TIRO-2110 file (N, C-alpha, C; in Angstrom, 1 decimal):
// TIRO-2110
0.9, -1.3, 0.0, N, 1, A
0.0, 0.0, 0.0, CA, 1, A
0.9, 1.2, 0.0, C, 1, A
0.9, 2.1, -1.0, N, 2, A
1.8, 3.1, -1.1, CA, 2, A
1.4, 4.4, -0.2, C, 2, A
1.8, 4.6, 0.9, N, 3, A
1.3, 5.7, 1.7, CA, 3, A
1.8, 7.0, 1.2, C, 3, A
3.0, 7.0, 0.5, N, 4, A
3.6, 8.4, 0.1, CA, 4, A
2.6, 9.2, -0.7, C, 4, A
1.7, 8.6, -1.4, N, 5, A
0.7, 9.4, -2.2, CA, 5, A
-0.2, 10.1, -1.2, C, 5, A
-0.5, 9.6, -0.1, N, 6, A
-1.3, 10.4, 0.9, CA, 6, A
-2.7, 10.5, 0.5, C, 6, A
-3.3, 9.6, -0.4, N, 7, A
-4.6, 9.8, -0.8, CA, 7, A
-5.5, 8.8, 0.0, C, 7, A
-6.3, 9.3, 0.9, N, 8, A
-7.0, 8.5, 1.8, CA, 8, A
-8.2, 7.8, 1.1, C, 8, A
-8.7, 8.3, 0.0, N, 9, A
-9.9, 7.6, -0.7, CA, 9, A
-9.3, 6.4, -1.4, C, 9, A
-8.0, 6.5, -2.0, N, 10, A
-7.4, 5.4, -2.6, CA, 10, A
-7.0, 4.2, -1.5, C, 10, A
-6.5, 4.7, -0.4, N, 11, A
-6.2, 3.9, 0.7, CA, 11, A
-7.4, 3.1, 1.1, C, 11, A
-8.6, 3.7, 1.2, N, 12, A
-9.9, 3.1, 1.6, CA, 12, A
-10.3, 2.2, 0.6, C, 12, A
-10.2, 2.5, -0.7, N, 13, A
-10.6, 1.6, -1.9, CA, 13, A
-9.7, 0.3, -1.8, C, 13, A
-8.4, 0.5, -1.5, N, 14, A
-7.5, -0.7, -1.5, CA, 14, A
-7.9, -1.6, -0.4, C, 14, A
-8.3, -1.0, 0.7, N, 15, A
-8.7, -1.9, 1.9, CA, 15, A
-9.9, -2.6, 1.6, C, 15, A
-10.9, -1.9, 1.0, N, 16, A
-12.2, -2.5, 0.6, CA, 16, A
-12.0, -3.6, -0.3, C, 16, A
-11.0, -3.5, -1.2, N, 17, A
-10.7, -4.6, -2.2, CA, 17, A
-9.9, -5.7, -1.5, C, 17, A
-9.6, -5.6, -0.3, N, 18, A
-9.0, -6.7, 0.4, CA, 18, A
-7.5, -6.7, 0.7, C, 18, A
-6.9, -5.4, 0.6, N, 19, A
-5.5, -5.2, 0.9, CA, 19, A
-5.3, -5.6, 2.4, C, 19, A
-4.2, -6.3, 2.7, N, 20, A
-3.9, -6.7, 4.1, CA, 20, A
-3.3, -5.6, 4.9, C, 20, A
-3.7, -5.3, 6.1, N, 21, A
-3.1, -4.2, 6.8, CA, 21, A
-1.9, -4.6, 7.7, C, 21, A
-1.7, -5.9, 7.8, N, 22, A
-0.6, -6.4, 8.7, CA, 22, A
0.6, -6.9, 8.0, C, 22, A
0.6, -6.8, 6.6, N, 23, A
1.8, -7.2, 5.8, CA, 23, A
2.9, -6.2, 6.1, C, 23, A
4.1, -6.8, 6.1, N, 24, A
5.2, -5.9, 6.3, CA, 24, A
6.2, -5.8, 5.1, C, 24, A
6.9, -4.6, 5.0, N, 25, A
7.7, -4.5, 3.8, CA, 25, A
9.1, -5.1, 4.2, C, 25, A
10.1, -4.8, 3.3, N, 26, A
11.5, -5.3, 3.5, CA, 26, A
12.1, -4.9, 4.8, C, 26, A
11.7, -3.8, 5.3, N, 27, A
12.2, -3.4, 6.6, CA, 27, A
11.4, -3.6, 7.8, C, 27, A
10.4, -4.5, 7.5, N, 28, A
9.5, -5.0, 8.7, CA, 28, A
8.5, -4.0, 9.1, C, 28, A
8.2, -3.0, 8.2, N, 29, A
7.1, -2.0, 8.5, CA, 29, A
5.8, -2.2, 7.8, C, 29, A
4.7, -2.0, 8.5, N, 30, A
3.4, -2.1, 7.9, CA, 30, A
3.1, -0.8, 7.1, C, 30, A
2.0, -0.9, 6.4, N, 31, A
1.6, 0.3, 5.6, CA, 31, A
1.4, 1.5, 6.5, C, 31, A
0.6, 1.2, 7.6, N, 32, A
0.3, 2.3, 8.6, CA, 32, A
1.5, 2.9, 9.2, C, 32, A
2.5, 2.0, 9.5, N, 33, A
3.8, 2.6, 10.1, CA, 33, A
4.5, 3.4, 9.1, C, 33, A
4.5, 3.0, 7.8, N, 34, A
5.2, 3.8, 6.8, CA, 34, A
4.6, 5.1, 6.5, C, 34, A
3.2, 5.0, 6.5, N, 35, A
2.4, 6.2, 6.3, CA, 35, A
2.7, 7.3, 7.5, C, 35, A
2.7, 6.8, 8.7, N, 36, A
3.0, 7.6, 9.9, CA, 36, A
4.5, 8.2, 9.7, C, 36, A
5.4, 7.4, 9.3, N, 37, A
6.8, 7.8, 9.1, CA, 37, A
7.0, 9.0, 8.2, C, 37, A
6.1, 9.0, 7.1, N, 38, A
6.2, 10.0, 6.1, CA, 38, A
5.2, 11.2, 6.4, C, 38, A
4.5, 11.1, 7.5, N, 39, A
3.5, 12.1, 7.9, CA, 39, A
2.2, 12.1, 7.2, C, 39, A
1.8, 10.9, 6.7, N, 40, A
0.4, 10.9, 6.0, CA, 40, A
-0.6, 10.5, 7.1, C, 40, A
-0.9, 11.3, 8.0, N, 41, A
-1.7, 10.9, 9.1, CA, 41, A
-3.2, 10.5, 8.7, C, 41, A
-3.7, 11.1, 7.7, N, 42, A
-5.1, 10.8, 7.2, CA, 42, A
-5.1, 9.3, 6.9, C, 42, A
-4.0, 8.9, 6.1, N, 43, A
-3.9, 7.5, 5.7, CA, 43, A
-3.9, 6.5, 6.8, C, 43, A
-3.1, 6.9, 7.9, N, 44, A
-2.9, 6.2, 9.1, CA, 44, A
-4.3, 6.0, 9.7, C, 44, A
-5.1, 7.1, 9.8, N, 45, A
-6.3, 7.0, 10.5, CA, 45, A
-7.3, 6.1, 9.7, C, 45, A
-7.2, 6.1, 8.3, N, 46, A
-8.1, 5.2, 7.5, CA, 46, A
-7.7, 3.7, 7.8, C, 46, A
-6.4, 3.4, 7.8, N, 47, A
-6.0, 2.2, 7.9, CA, 47, A
-6.3, 1.6, 9.3, C, 47, A
-6.2, 2.4, 10.4, N, 48, A
-6.3, 2.0, 11.8, CA, 48, A
-7.8, 1.9, 12.1, C, 48, A
-8.7, 2.6, 11.3, N, 49, A
-10.2, 2.5, 11.5, CA, 49, A
-10.8, 1.6, 10.6, C, 49, A
-10.1, 0.9, 9.8, N, 50, A
-10.7, 0.0, 8.8, CA, 50, A
-11.3, -1.3, 9.4, C, 50, A
-12.5, -1.6, 9.2, N, 51, A
-13.0, -2.8, 9.7, CA, 51, A
-13.9, -3.4, 8.6, C, 51, A
-13.5, -4.6, 8.0, N, 52, A
-14.2, -5.1, 6.8, CA, 52, A
-15.6, -5.4, 7.2, C, 52, A
-16.6, -5.1, 6.3, N, 53, A
-18.0, -5.4, 6.6, CA, 53, A
-18.2, -6.9, 6.8, C, 53, A
-17.5, -7.7, 6.1, N, 54, A
-17.6, -9.2, 6.2, CA, 54, A
-17.5, -9.6, 7.7, C, 54, A
-16.5, -9.0, 8.4, N, 55, A
-16.3, -9.3, 9.8, CA, 55, A
-17.5, -9.0, 10.8, C, 55, A
-18.3, -8.0, 10.3, N, 56, A
-19.5, -7.7, 11.1, CA, 56, A
-20.6, -8.6, 10.6, C, 56, A
-20.6, -8.8, 9.3, N, 57, A
-21.8, -9.7, 8.7, CA, 57, A
-21.7, -11.1, 9.3, C, 57, A
-20.6, -11.6, 9.8, N, 58, A
-20.4, -12.9, 10.4, CA, 58, A
-21.4, -13.0, 11.6, C, 58, A
-21.7, -11.8, 12.3, N, 59, A
-22.6, -11.9, 13.4, CA, 59, A
-24.2, -11.9, 13.0, C, 59, A
-24.3, -11.7, 11.7, N, 60, A
-25.7, -11.6, 11.2, CA, 60, A
-26.2, -13.0, 10.8, C, 60, A
-25.4, -14.0, 10.9, N, 61, A
-25.7, -15.5, 10.7, CA, 61, A
-25.6, -16.3, 12.0, C, 61, A
-26.7, -17.1, 12.2, N, 62, A
-26.6, -17.9, 13.5, CA, 62, A
-25.3, -18.7, 13.5, C, 62, A
-24.6, -18.7, 14.7, N, 63, A
-23.4, -19.5, 14.9, CA, 63, A
-23.6, -20.6, 15.9, C, 63, A
-23.0, -21.8, 15.6, N, 64, A
-23.1, -22.9, 16.5, CA, 64, A
-24.5, -23.3, 16.8, C, 64, A
-24.8, -23.3, 18.1, N, 65, A
-26.3, -23.8, 18.5, CA, 65, A
-27.3, -22.7, 18.4, C, 65, A
-26.8, -21.5, 18.1, N, 66, A
-27.7, -20.3, 18.1, CA, 66, A
-28.8, -20.5, 17.2, C, 66, A
-30.1, -20.2, 17.5, N, 67, A
-31.2, -20.3, 16.6, CA, 67, A
-31.3, -18.9, 15.8, C, 67, A
-30.9, -17.8, 16.6, N, 68, A
-31.0, -16.5, 16.0, CA, 68, A
-29.6, -15.9, 15.8, C, 68, A
-29.4, -15.1, 14.8, N, 69, A
-28.1, -14.4, 14.8, CA, 69, A
-28.0, -13.4, 15.8, C, 69, A
-26.7, -13.1, 16.3, N, 70, A
-26.5, -12.1, 17.4, CA, 70, A
-26.9, -10.7, 16.9, C, 70, A
-26.7, -10.5, 15.6, N, 71, A
-27.0, -9.1, 15.1, CA, 71, A
-28.0, -9.3, 13.9, C, 71, A
-29.3, -8.6, 14.0, N, 72, A
-30.1, -8.6, 12.9, CA, 72, A
-29.5, -7.9, 11.7, C, 72, A
-29.8, -8.5, 10.5, N, 73, A
-29.2, -8.1, 9.2, CA, 73, A
-29.4, -6.5, 9.0, C, 73, A
-30.6, -6.0, 9.4, N, 74, A
-30.9, -4.6, 9.2, CA, 74, A
-30.1, -3.7, 10.0, C, 74, A
-29.4, -4.2, 11.1, N, 75, A
-28.6, -3.3, 11.9, CA, 75, A
-27.1, -3.3, 11.5, C, 75, A
-26.8, -4.3, 10.6, N, 76, A
-25.3, -4.3, 10.2, CA, 76, A
-24.8, -3.1, 9.6, C, 76, A
-25.5, -2.5, 8.6, N, 77, A
-25.2, -1.3, 7.9, CA, 77, A
-25.0, -0.1, 8.8, C, 77, A
-26.0, 0.2, 9.6, N, 78, A
-25.9, 1.4, 10.5, CA, 78, A
-24.8, 1.2, 11.5, C, 78, A
-24.6, 0.0, 12.1, N, 79, A
-23.5, -0.3, 13.0, CA, 79, A
-22.2, -0.2, 12.3, C, 79, A
-22.0, -0.6, 11.1, N, 80, A
-20.8, -0.5, 10.4, CA, 80, A
-20.3, 0.9, 10.1, C, 80, A
-21.3, 1.7, 9.9, N, 81, A
-21.1, 3.1, 9.7, CA, 81, A
-20.4, 3.8, 10.9, C, 81, A
-20.9, 3.3, 12.1, N, 82, A
-20.4, 3.9, 13.4, CA, 82, A
-19.0, 3.3, 13.7, C, 82, A
-18.8, 2.0, 13.4, N, 83, A
-17.5, 1.4, 13.7, CA, 83, A
-16.4, 1.9, 12.9, C, 83, A
-16.7, 2.3, 11.6, N, 84, A
-15.7, 2.8, 10.7, CA, 84, A
-15.5, 4.3, 10.7, C, 84, A
-16.4, 5.0, 11.5, N, 85, A
-16.2, 6.5, 11.6, CA, 85, A
-14.9, 6.8, 12.2, C, 85, A
-14.3, 8.0, 11.8, N, 86, A
-13.0, 8.4, 12.3, CA, 86, A
-13.2, 9.5, 13.4, C, 86, A
-14.4, 10.1, 13.4, N, 87, A
-14.6, 11.0, 14.4, CA, 87, A
-15.3, 10.4, 15.7, C, 87, A
-14.5, 10.2, 16.7, N, 88, A
-14.9, 9.4, 17.8, CA, 88, A
-15.5, 10.3, 19.0, C, 88, A
-15.8, 11.5, 18.7, N, 89, A
-16.4, 12.5, 19.7, CA, 89, A
-17.7, 11.8, 20.2, C, 89, A
-17.9, 11.7, 21.5, N, 90, A
-19.2, 11.0, 22.0, CA, 90, A
-20.5, 11.5, 21.4, C, 90, A
-20.5, 12.9, 21.3, N, 91, A
-21.7, 13.5, 20.7, CA, 91, A
-21.9, 13.1, 19.3, C, 91, A
-20.8, 13.0, 18.5, N, 92, A
-20.9, 12.5, 17.1, CA, 92, A
-21.5, 11.1, 17.0, C, 92, A
-21.1, 10.3, 18.0, N, 93, A
-21.6, 8.9, 18.0, CA, 93, A
-23.1, 8.9, 18.4, C, 93, A
-23.4, 9.6, 19.4, N, 94, A
-24.8, 9.6, 19.7, CA, 94, A
-25.7, 10.2, 18.6, C, 94, A
-25.2, 11.2, 17.9, N, 95, A
-26.0, 11.7, 16.8, CA, 95, A
-26.2, 10.7, 15.7, C, 95, A
-25.0, 9.9, 15.4, N, 96, A
-25.2, 8.8, 14.4, CA, 96, A
-26.3, 7.7, 14.8, C, 96, A
-26.4, 7.6, 16.1, N, 97, A
-27.4, 6.6, 16.6, CA, 97, A
-28.8, 7.3, 16.5, C, 97, A
-28.9, 8.6, 16.8, N, 98, A
-30.1, 9.3, 16.9, CA, 98, A
-30.7, 9.5, 15.5, C, 98, A
-29.8, 9.6, 14.5, N, 99, A
-30.4, 9.8, 13.1, CA, 99, A
-30.9, 8.5, 12.4, C, 99, A
-30.6, 7.4, 13.1, N, 100, A
-31.1, 6.1, 12.5, CA, 100, A
-32.1, 5.5, 13.3, C, 100, A
-33.4, 5.5, 12.9, N, 101, A
-34.4, 5.0, 13.8, CA, 101, A
-34.3, 3.5, 14.0, C, 101, A
-33.6, 2.7, 13.2, N, 102, A
-33.3, 1.3, 13.4, CA, 102, A
-32.4, 1.1, 14.6, C, 102, A
-31.5, 2.0, 14.8, N, 103, A
-30.5, 1.9, 15.9, CA, 103, A
-31.1, 2.4, 17.2, C, 103, A
-31.9, 3.5, 17.2, N, 104, A
-32.2, 4.3, 18.4, CA, 104, A
-33.3, 3.7, 19.2, C, 104, A
-33.2, 2.4, 19.4, N, 105, A
-34.2, 1.8, 20.3, CA, 105, A
-33.5, 0.8, 21.1, C, 105, A
-34.1, 0.4, 22.3, N, 106, A
-33.5, -0.3, 23.4, CA, 106, A
-33.0, -1.7, 22.8, C, 106, A
-33.9, -2.5, 22.1, N, 107, A
-33.4, -3.9, 21.8, CA, 107, A
-32.3, -3.8, 20.8, C, 107, A
-32.3, -2.9, 19.9, N, 108, A
-31.3, -2.8, 18.8, CA, 108, A
-29.9, -2.4, 19.5, C, 108, A
-29.9, -1.5, 20.4, N, 109, A
-28.7, -1.0, 21.0, CA, 109, A
-28.1, -2.1, 21.9, C, 109, A
-29.0, -2.9, 22.5, N, 110, A
-28.6, -4.0, 23.3, CA, 110, A
-27.8, -5.0, 22.5, C, 110, A
-28.4, -5.4, 21.4, N, 111, A
-27.7, -6.3, 20.4, CA, 111, A
-26.4, -5.8, 19.9, C, 111, A
-26.4, -4.5, 19.6, N, 112, A
-25.2, -3.9, 19.0, CA, 112, A
-24.1, -3.9, 20.0, C, 112, A
-24.3, -3.5, 21.2, N, 113, A
-23.3, -3.3, 22.2, CA, 113, A
-22.7, -4.7, 22.6, C, 113, A
-23.5, -5.7, 22.5, N, 114, A
-23.0, -7.1, 22.9, CA, 114, A
-22.1, -7.5, 21.7, C, 114, A
-22.5, -7.2, 20.4, N, 115, A
-21.6, -7.7, 19.4, CA, 115, A
-20.3, -6.9, 19.4, C, 115, A
-20.3, -5.6, 19.8, N, 116, A
-19.1, -4.8, 19.9, CA, 116, A
-18.1, -5.4, 20.9, C, 116, A
-18.7, -5.9, 22.1, N, 117, A
-18.0, -6.6, 23.1, CA, 117, A
-17.3, -7.8, 22.6, C, 117, A
-18.1, -8.6, 21.8, N, 118, A
-17.5, -9.8, 21.2, CA, 118, A
-16.3, -9.5, 20.2, C, 118, A
-16.5, -8.4, 19.4, N, 119, A
-15.4, -8.0, 18.5, CA, 119, A
-14.2, -7.5, 19.3, C, 119, A
-14.4, -6.9, 20.4, N, 120, A
-13.3, -6.3, 21.2, CA, 120, A
-12.5, -7.6, 21.8, C, 120, A
-13.3, -8.5, 22.2, N, 121, A
-12.6, -9.8, 22.7, CA, 121, A
-11.8, -10.5, 21.6, C, 121, A
-12.4, -10.6, 20.4, N, 122, A
-11.7, -11.2, 19.3, CA, 122, A
-10.4, -10.5, 18.9, C, 122, A
-10.5, -9.2, 19.0, N, 123, A
-9.3, -8.3, 18.7, CA, 123, A
-8.2, -8.5, 19.7, C, 123, A
-8.5, -8.8, 20.9, N, 124, A
-7.5, -9.0, 22.0, CA, 124, A
-7.0, -10.4, 21.9, C, 124, A
-7.8, -11.4, 21.5, N, 125, A
-7.4, -12.8, 21.5, CA, 125, A
-6.9, -13.3, 20.3, C, 125, A
-7.0, -12.6, 19.2, N, 126, A
-6.4, -13.1, 17.9, CA, 126, A
-4.8, -13.1, 18.0, C, 126, A
-4.2, -13.8, 17.1, N, 127, A
-2.7, -14.0, 17.1, CA, 127, A
-2.1, -12.5, 17.0, C, 127, A
-2.4, -11.8, 15.9, N, 128, A
-1.8, -10.4, 15.9, CA, 128, A
-2.9, -9.5, 16.5, C, 128, A
-2.7, -9.3, 17.8, N, 129, A
-3.7, -8.6, 18.7, CA, 129, A
-3.8, -7.1, 18.2, C, 129, A
-5.0, -6.6, 18.2, N, 130, A
-5.2, -5.2, 17.7, CA, 130, A
-5.8, -4.4, 18.8, C, 130, A
-5.0, -3.8, 19.7, N, 131, A
-5.5, -3.1, 20.9, CA, 131, A
-6.3, -1.9, 20.6, C, 131, A
-5.8, -1.2, 19.5, N, 132, A
-6.5, 0.0, 19.1, CA, 132, A
-7.9, -0.2, 18.8, C, 132, A
-8.1, -1.2, 17.9, N, 133, A
-9.5, -1.5, 17.4, CA, 133, A
-10.3, -2.1, 18.6, C, 133, A
-9.7, -2.9, 19.5, N, 134, A
-10.4, -3.4, 20.7, CA, 134, A
-10.9, -2.2, 21.6, C, 134, A
-10.0, -1.3, 21.8, N, 135, A
-10.3, -0.1, 22.6, CA, 135, A
-11.5, 0.7, 22.0, C, 135, A
-11.4, 0.8, 20.7, N, 136, A
-12.4, 1.6, 20.0, CA, 136, A
-13.8, 0.9, 20.1, C, 136, A
-13.8, -0.4, 19.9, N, 137, A
-15.0, -1.2, 20.0, CA, 137, A
-15.6, -1.1, 21.5, C, 137, A
-14.8, -1.2, 22.4, N, 138, A
-15.2, -1.1, 23.8, CA, 138, A
-15.8, 0.3, 24.1, C, 138, A
-15.1, 1.3, 23.6, N, 139, A
-15.6, 2.7, 23.8, CA, 139, A
-16.9, 3.0, 23.2, C, 139, A
-17.2, 2.6, 22.0, N, 140, A
-18.5, 2.6, 21.3, CA, 140, A
-19.5, 1.8, 22.1, C, 140, A
-19.2, 0.7, 22.5, N, 141, A
-20.0, -0.2, 23.4, CA, 141, A
-20.5, 0.6, 24.6, C, 141, A
-19.5, 1.2, 25.3, N, 142, A
-19.9, 2.0, 26.6, CA, 142, A
-20.8, 3.2, 26.2, C, 142, A
-20.6, 3.9, 25.1, N, 143, A
-21.5, 4.9, 24.7, CA, 143, A
-23.0, 4.4, 24.3, C, 143, A
-23.0, 3.3, 23.6, N, 144, A
-24.3, 2.7, 23.4, CA, 144, A
-25.0, 2.3, 24.7, C, 144, A
-24.3, 1.8, 25.7, N, 145, A
-24.9, 1.5, 27.0, CA, 145, A
-25.5, 2.7, 27.7, C, 145, A
-24.7, 3.8, 27.6, N, 146, A
-25.2, 5.1, 28.2, CA, 146, A
-26.4, 5.6, 27.4, C, 146, A
-26.5, 5.4, 26.0, N, 147, A
-27.6, 5.7, 25.2, CA, 147, A
-28.8, 4.9, 25.8, C, 147, A
-28.6, 3.6, 26.0, N, 148, A
-29.6, 2.8, 26.6, CA, 148, A
-30.3, 3.3, 27.9, C, 148, A
-29.4, 3.8, 28.7, N, 149, A
-29.7, 4.2, 30.1, CA, 149, A
-30.7, 5.5, 29.9, C, 149, A
-30.3, 6.4, 29.0, N, 150, A
-31.1, 7.5, 28.7, CA, 150, A
-32.4, 7.2, 28.0, C, 150, A
-32.4, 6.3, 27.1, N, 151, A
-33.7, 5.8, 26.5, CA, 151, A
-34.6, 5.3, 27.4, C, 151, A
-34.2, 4.6, 28.4, N, 152, A
-35.0, 3.9, 29.3, CA, 152, A
-35.5, 4.9, 30.4, C, 152, A
-34.6, 5.7, 30.9, N, 153, A
-34.8, 6.5, 32.1, CA, 153, A
-35.3, 7.9, 32.0, C, 153, A
-34.9, 8.5, 30.8, N, 154, A
-35.2, 10.0, 30.7, CA, 154, A
-36.3, 10.2, 29.7, C, 154, A
-37.1, 11.2, 29.9, N, 155, A
-38.2, 11.6, 29.0, CA, 155, A
-37.6, 12.2, 27.7, C, 155, A
-36.5, 13.0, 27.9, N, 156, A
-35.8, 13.6, 26.8, CA, 156, A
-34.9, 12.7, 26.0, C, 156, A
-34.8, 11.5, 26.4, N, 157, A
-34.0, 10.4, 25.8, CA, 157, A
-32.7, 10.9, 25.3, C, 157, A
-32.4, 10.6, 23.9, N, 158, A
-31.0, 10.9, 23.5, CA, 158, A
-30.7, 12.3, 23.5, C, 158, A
-31.7, 13.2, 23.4, N, 159, A
-31.4, 14.6, 23.4, CA, 159, A
-30.9, 15.1, 24.8, C, 159, A
-31.4, 14.3, 25.8, N, 160, A
-31.0, 14.5, 27.2, CA, 160, A
-29.5, 14.1, 27.3, C, 160, A
-29.1, 13.0, 26.6, N, 161, A
-27.7, 12.6, 26.6, CA, 161, A
-26.9, 13.6, 26.0, C, 161, A
-27.3, 14.1, 24.8, N, 162, A
-26.4, 15.1, 24.1, CA, 162, A
-26.2, 16.3, 24.9, C, 162, A
-27.4, 16.8, 25.6, N, 163, A
-27.2, 18.0, 26.4, CA, 163, A
-26.4, 17.8, 27.6, C, 163, A
-26.4, 16.5, 28.2, N, 164, A
-25.5, 16.2, 29.4, CA, 164, A
-24.0, 16.3, 28.9, C, 164, A
-23.8, 15.7, 27.7, N, 165, A
-22.4, 15.7, 27.1, CA, 165, A
-21.9, 17.1, 26.8, C, 165, A
-22.8, 18.0, 26.4, N, 166, A
-22.3, 19.3, 26.0, CA, 166, A
-22.3, 20.3, 27.1, C, 166, A
-23.0, 20.1, 28.2, N, 167, A
-23.1, 21.1, 29.2, CA, 167, A
-21.7, 21.3, 30.0, C, 167, A
-21.4, 22.6, 30.0, N, 168, A
-20.1, 23.1, 30.6, CA, 168, A
-20.4, 23.4, 32.1, C, 168, A
-19.3, 23.2, 32.9, N, 169, A
-19.5, 23.6, 34.3, CA, 169, A
-19.4, 25.1, 34.4, C, 169, A
-20.0, 25.7, 35.5, N, 170, A
-20.2, 27.1, 35.5, CA, 170, A
-18.9, 27.9, 35.5, C, 170, A
-17.8, 27.5, 36.2, N, 171, A
-16.5, 28.3, 36.2, CA, 171, A
-15.9, 28.5, 35.0, C, 171, A
-15.8, 27.4, 34.1, N, 172, A
-15.0, 27.6, 32.9, CA, 172, A
-15.6, 26.9, 31.6, C, 172, A
-16.9, 26.4, 31.8, N, 173, A
-17.5, 25.8, 30.6, CA, 173, A
-17.0, 24.4, 30.3, C, 173, A
-16.2, 23.8, 31.1, N, 174, A
-15.6, 22.5, 30.8, CA, 174, A
-16.7, 21.4, 30.9, C, 174, A
-16.8, 20.5, 29.9, N, 175, A
-17.8, 19.5, 29.8, CA, 175, A
-17.5, 18.3, 30.7, C, 175, A
-17.8, 18.4, 32.0, N, 176, A
-17.4, 17.4, 33.0, CA, 176, A
-18.0, 16.0, 32.7, C, 176, A
-19.3, 16.0, 32.4, N, 177, A
-19.9, 14.7, 32.2, CA, 177, A
-19.2, 13.9, 31.1, C, 177, A
-18.9, 14.7, 30.0, N, 178, A
-18.3, 14.0, 28.9, CA, 178, A
-16.9, 13.5, 29.3, C, 178, A
-16.1, 14.3, 30.0, N, 179, A
-14.8, 13.8, 30.5, CA, 179, A
-15.0, 12.5, 31.4, C, 179, A
-16.0, 12.5, 32.2, N, 180, A
-16.2, 11.3, 33.1, CA, 180, A
-16.6, 10.2, 32.3, C, 180, A
-17.3, 10.3, 31.3, N, 181, A
-17.8, 9.2, 30.5, CA, 181, A
-16.6, 8.6, 29.8, C, 181, A
-15.7, 9.3, 29.2, N, 182, A
-14.5, 8.9, 28.5, CA, 182, A
-13.6, 8.2, 29.5, C, 182, A
-13.4, 8.8, 30.7, N, 183, A
-12.5, 8.2, 31.7, CA, 183, A
-13.1, 6.8, 32.2, C, 183, A
-14.4, 6.8, 32.4, N, 184, A
-15.1, 5.6, 32.8, CA, 184, A
-15.0, 4.5, 31.8, C, 184, A
-15.0, 4.9, 30.6, N, 185, A
-14.9, 3.8, 29.5, CA, 185, A
-13.5, 3.2, 29.5, C, 185, A
-12.5, 4.0, 29.6, N, 186, A
-11.1, 3.5, 29.8, CA, 186, A
-11.0, 2.7, 31.0, C, 186, A
-11.5, 3.1, 32.1, N, 187, A
-11.3, 2.3, 33.3, CA, 187, A
-12.0, 0.9, 33.2, C, 187, A
-13.1, 0.9, 32.5, N, 188, A
-13.8, -0.4, 32.4, CA, 188, A
-13.2, -1.4, 31.2, C, 188, A
-12.2, -1.0, 30.5, N, 189, A
-11.6, -1.8, 29.5, CA, 189, A
-11.2, -3.1, 30.2, C, 189, A
-11.8, -4.2, 29.7, N, 190, A
-11.6, -5.6, 30.5, CA, 190, A
-10.1, -6.2, 30.4, C, 190, A
-9.3, -5.7, 29.6, N, 191, A
-8.0, -6.3, 29.3, CA, 191, A
-6.9, -5.5, 30.0, C, 191, A
-6.7, -5.7, 31.2, N, 192, A
-5.8, -4.9, 32.1, CA, 192, A
-4.3, -4.9, 31.5, C, 192, A
-4.0, -6.0, 30.9, N, 193, A
-2.5, -6.2, 30.4, CA, 193, A
-2.3, -5.4, 29.2, C, 193, A
-3.2, -4.9, 28.6, N, 194, A
-3.0, -4.2, 27.3, CA, 194, A
-2.1, -2.9, 27.5, C, 194, A
-1.1, -2.8, 26.6, N, 195, A
-0.1, -1.7, 26.6, CA, 195, A
-0.8, -0.4, 26.4, C, 195, A
-1.8, -0.4, 25.5, N, 196, A
-2.5, 0.9, 25.2, CA, 196, A
-3.3, 1.4, 26.4, C, 196, A
-3.9, 0.5, 27.2, N, 197, A
-4.7, 0.9, 28.3, CA, 197, A
-3.7, 1.4, 29.4, C, 197, A
-2.6, 0.8, 29.6, N, 198, A
-1.6, 1.2, 30.6, CA, 198, A
-1.1, 2.6, 30.2, C, 198, A
-0.9, 2.9, 28.9, N, 199, A
-0.4, 4.2, 28.5, CA, 199, A
-1.4, 5.2, 28.7, C, 199, A
-2.7, 4.9, 28.5, N, 200, A
-3.9, 5.8, 28.6, CA, 200, A
-4.0, 6.2, 30.1, C, 200, A
-3.9, 5.2, 30.9, N, 201, A
-4.1, 5.3, 32.4, CA, 201, A
-3.0, 6.2, 32.9, C, 201, A
-1.7, 6.0, 32.5, N, 202, A
-0.6, 6.7, 33.0, CA, 202, A
-0.7, 8.2, 32.6, C, 202, A
-1.2, 8.5, 31.4, N, 203, A
-1.3, 9.9, 30.9, CA, 203, A
-2.5, 10.6, 31.5, C, 203, A
-3.6, 9.8, 31.9, N, 204, A
-4.8, 10.5, 32.3, CA, 204, A
-4.9, 10.6, 33.8, C, 204, A
-4.3, 9.6, 34.5, N, 205, A
-4.5, 9.5, 35.9, CA, 205, A
-4.0, 10.8, 36.7, C, 205, A
-2.9, 11.5, 36.3, N, 206, A
-2.4, 12.5, 37.0, CA, 206, A
-3.2, 13.9, 36.7, C, 206, A
-4.0, 13.8, 35.7, N, 207, A
-4.7, 15.1, 35.3, CA, 207, A
-6.0, 15.1, 36.0, C, 207, A
-6.2, 16.3, 36.6, N, 208, A
-7.5, 16.6, 37.3, CA, 208, A
-8.5, 16.9, 36.2, C, 208, A
-9.8, 16.5, 36.6, N, 209, A
-10.9, 17.0, 35.7, CA, 209, A
-11.1, 18.5, 35.8, C, 209, A
END
């Protein structure tokens, strides 16, 4: 994958066509590492956020002794759109849920967050572990679970969630609820041995909200 061109659309097309992200060149570098080395950060983002649709479609078919698939077919498209998004701001994710009536209901979100947790586990247990993707799946799952809470408990539903995320504290306008949500999702990451988790905790722990 030639990162020097820096064209993220072409990078995406090559990934869609089946280009492998973990193949290394003669000096042992992956395409993402080479792109980072030459400063093509858009390409790095595309490669690191790529998740083939087939990997999600696997959950739309009953597996083993299951009678029903874990993910209804109608939810695969909307969920894939969120999984492959590169803007991970919690408000952006909630807006993506809110704009899709198929997703913005209790049963749909329950199924989706459980599938995200399964993908997270798979990312951590596969031979070439992908901590970044695992953390991303876990983070989206946490936001979905908070969406569920607001759908069940609040009259203003997802609008209430968005307001909570955007509300700034009186003295300086800092969005405390948003900060707590992100920190809580990191704290709940179930794989304590992950290097990425340890780096995040080390950099966030000493910083006061």
